[in-house]
C-alpha positions, 0 to 999 in steps of 0.5 A: 383733802389728802392725796396719795403720797406718790401723786403729791411728790410728782406735783411738787416736782412739777411745781419746781422753782415756784414752790416755797418750802418750809421746815419747822417745829411749831412753837406755842408762839406760832400757834398763839399768833395763828389763833389770834389771827383766826379770832380777828376774822371769826364772828365769835372772836369779834363778838368777844372784843365787843363784850370785852370793850363793854366790860372794860367801860363798866369796870372803869365806871364802877371803879370811878363810882367807888372812888367818888364814894357814890357807890358801894359796889359789891366785890364779886361783880368787879372781880368777875369783870376783871377775870373775864377781861383777863381770860379773853386776853389770854385765851389764844395763848391758853388754847395754843398750849393745848394745841402745841401738845398735839403738834409736838407729837407730830415731829418736824413739819415740812410744808410745800406751798405752790400754786396747786395748794399746800402739802404739809408732811410731818413724821406721822401724817401727810395732808394736802390743802387746796385753796378752796379749803382755805381761800383766805389768809392773814399775815402776822409779824411772824407767820402766814395763817391760812383760814377756812371760809366758814364764819368762825375759821375753824380750819387753819394752817400756820406757815411761820416765816422763820421756817423758810429755807432761803432769802426772798422766800417770804416774798415768794410765799406772800406772792403765791398766797396773793395769787391764790387766796384773799388777804384779810387784814395783816400786820406785815413786818418789814424785817421778814420781807 
């Protein structure tokens, strides 16, 4: 949802002390963290981990069989399994590099998080996200990742912890998110609290 610029600024002023402001340029690391968090909650992402686990077991059994001399397995299936495992592990980073190219063109991101929602402004755009659009979040070591309610979490917003302006803002940001959204599996870091 995109509201008019004047209405957003008025709402931000009214929220005042309750709002948490962030300013940052997204990094590949921010986006990788977000995509990993998203994969952890999406149905397709969980399915990838099950297939990955099955491939690892099959790969180990195939190697053990080869070492025991019981099988002369052809190399292509082993190579295929290995490549699949590597791709699953690297996918978030590869995707993040693609998304980063677009994010880099947007310039500096300024996010204001308040009880009414989140307003993200860049050099080129202004977007308002209400809690219905992204009603859940996952905390990683370095960021809060807001996620859309659909089964594959197509929509997401990254709020890097390094981007907060003052001491205690990470805790205030967490409190706003806890009041307005549902936390799903997290890996908080005491260093950023």
